[in-house]
N, C-alpha and C positions, 0 to 999 in steps of 0.2 A: 504493500500500500504506500502510495506517495502522499506526502503532506504538502499542501500548497498555501495554507493561510496560517493556522495555529496548530500547536501541538501541546499536550499536557506534559507535566513532569513525569508522570507514570509512563506515558508512551515513550518519552525520550529515554528514561531509565531502562526500559525493556530493550532498547536498541543500542545501549551505550557502548557495547564492545564490537559493533559492526563496523568494519573498515570502510564500508560504503556510506557511512554517515559521518558528516563533519559538523562540529559544533563551534560556533563563533561567538565569543564574548564581546559585546559592543558597549560595555559600560563607559559612560563619559559624563563629565560635568562641565558646563560652560564656565562656571566659576573657578574651576581648577582642572585644566586640561590633562593633568597627569593623574588625577584621582582614580579614574577608571583603570588605568594600567596598574597602579599600585594595588587596587582592590583585586584585580585579576591575579597578580603575583601572590597575593596573600591567600586567596582561595577562589576556585572556579570549578565549574562542571568538569569532571574528568575528561581529558582528551581535548578540551577546548583550546583553540588558538585565539589570539586577541586581535581585534580590529580597532584601530584608533580613528575616531571620526575625522580629525584634522589631517592625519597623515595618510590614511588608507582609503577613506570613503569620500575624500574631497581633493580637489586640486588646489594649488596655491591661490590665494586671493590676489586679484589685481585691483588695487585701490582705485576707486572712482569708476569701476567698470563692472566688476562681478559682485555677487552677493557674498555672504560670509562663508558659505560652504558650496562652492561651485563643484559640479560633477568632475571627477577625474576623466582623463581620456580613456577611450575604450581599451587601448593597448595597456595603459598603466593598471587599470582595474583587472583586466584579464591576467596580467602578470601577478597581481596580488592574489587572485583566486587560485591560480596555479600553485603559488607558493604555500597556500593553505591546504593544498591537497584536494582541490575541488575541480571536478570536470563534469561533463553532462550526465555521468552515471551516479553522481553522489547526491544523497539527500542532505540538504543543509538545514541546520537549526540555528537561528540567531537569538540571542537573549541580552537583556540588560537588567538594571534594577530600578527602572523608571517607567514601568507599565508598557514597555515596548516602544517608547518614544524614539529611541535611537536604533534599536534593532529593526524597526520597520523601515528605516532608511536602507539598511543592507538588504532586507527582503525585497524592497522595490528595485534596488540597483541590480540584483541578480536576475530578477524577472526582466528588467530592461535589457540585460545582456542575453536574453533568450532562454533562460533556464527556469523551469516552473517548479522543480522539486526543492522548494525552500519554504520554511515556515518559521514563525516566531514562537518562542516558548511562552505560553500563556501564564502570566504572573511573574515571569522572569526568574532571576536568581533567588529572590525572596521565597517564591513558591517552591523552588527546588529545595531550599534549606528547610522550609516548613514541613516538607515530606520526610525529612530526616535522611535524605540521600547523601552519599559521600561526596567529598570535594578533594581537589588536588591543589598544590601550591607550585609556584615557580613557572617557568616558561615551558610550554608543550608545543610540539610541532607534529606535522603529518607528512608522510612521503609525498613528494611533489607529483602533481598530475598536470596535464596540459589542458587548460580551459580554452575552448574555441568559441568565441563570441558570435552570437547571431542576434545582432542588435535590433531592438524594436523601437524605431523612432516614433511610432504612433503613440507611445506612452509618455512622450515629452511634449510640453508646450513652452515655447520660448517667449520672450517679452513681447515680440511682435504679435504673436497669437493672442496673448492676454489683452493687449491693447485693442485688438479687433473684436474680441468676443465679450468684453466686460460689460457692455451695455446692450448686448444682443439677447433678446428674450428666448431665442432658440438654443442658448447656451447657459451654463451655470458656472460661476466663479466662486469657489469656496475658500474662506479664510479659516485655517485650522488653529490659529493662535487663540489664547484666552480672550473672552469677550471684552475684558477691560482694555487689552492692547488693541483690539479691533476698534474700540470706541476712542482710541487715542489717549487712554488713561494708563498711568503706571508703566510708561515705556522706559525701561532701564537698559535695553540692549542696543537698540538702533537710534541713530541721531534724529530721526524724524518720526513723529507719532501719527497714527491714523491707519487707514486701510485703502486698498485700491477701490476707486469708485465702481459701484456695481456689484461688489462682492457681498456674499452672505456669510454670516458667522456660524460656523459649526465646529466649536472647539474640540480638539482631539481628545482632551481629558474626559469628555462626556461619553466617549466610547467604552469607558471602563466602569466596573462596579467598585464598591468601596474597598474590596480586597485586592484591587489592582489587576484583576483578570477582566477579559473582554466581556461585554454584555452578550447574551445569546444572539444567534444570527437573526432571529425574527425581530428582536428589538433594534438591532443595528439597521436592518432593512427598513423598518418603519421610520427610524430616525432620519435617514437620508432621503428616503422616498418622499417624505412629507415636504422636503425643500426642493428636491430635484423634479418631482412630478413626472411627466412623460418625456422629459429630455433624455435622449440616449446617453449612456455613460461616456461614449467617445467624444461627447460635446461638453463634458464636465471637467473642469480644471481645478486642482487644489494647490494652494500655496500656504506658506506660513512665514516665519521670519527669515529662514535661510534654506528652505527645501529639505528639512529633516523631519519635523513632526507632521508636516502635511502628508507624508507617506503613511502615517498612522490612520488618517481618514481613508486613504486609498485601501489600506489593509482591511479596515472595518467594512468598507463597501464590498470588497471582494469576499470577505467572510460572511457577509449578509446575503451573498448570492446575487448581488446587483451587477457584477462584472468589473471591468477595468476602466477607471477614469484616468485622467492625465495629471502629471505633476509639472508644475512650473518650478524648476530647480532653483532659479535665481531668487524667486520669492520677493518678499517685501524689501529685504536688504539690497537687492539688485534694483528693484523698481525705483527706489528713492535716490539712486546714484545720478539720475538725470532730473534736474529741477523742473524741466518742462513737463514731466509726467504729472498728471493730476493726483491729488491726495484728498481723501475724504476724512473728516474728523471723526 
């Protein structure tokens, strides 16, 4: 059985010794970019390799042009996947300790590269620990495999697409940040507050239950369908601050059975690099 959206700790534990399964620890903190790596070295799911958001899941920032976490090149990311022992025959499981907010970025990126056998650990590392499953410390690695990308450009929307569709009733533009940041309140990360005009607010955190696991598929489906209506998913674009947590909304829609929407990777932090682009308070 292949897992393409979420997987439980019990399911992952059952497959823990399978060489055709790769586990990737994606823990990361915007306030301390090395906290996730330190946490990984201290304790992680056995066999897990570590993926750093800034170093592995993003390209270098170009000031005044890109957002805070631009996508890496296809070649660079394929090289990283190969080094983690991932190819088209490997089931990948990504996890973090923040409700899937970072792991969903890796989930989306691997799907963007043409590989569907990738899932996020529901509840993340806290759920793994809560089940009493074993952990390992230090750096772990996997034998190298060669990942062959089959890129799906249809999963990406660039800034030009967003500009064209943001006021088009035949499309939907979704802002996955917290409602306060959408309203231009409590902006502590980006230099400009507000949102892209025409966007609707569907904060990624509301995809989760109080215990940090995802809501059931029927609840997720109802949540997004109420705002998307009869707009097809290929005309739905999600963004956030830097193209990371927006993937959480994409994962929630996929788990709810709605299909694949698109990600605007540059997101708000790219949008505001051009003062000519409109901003809504």
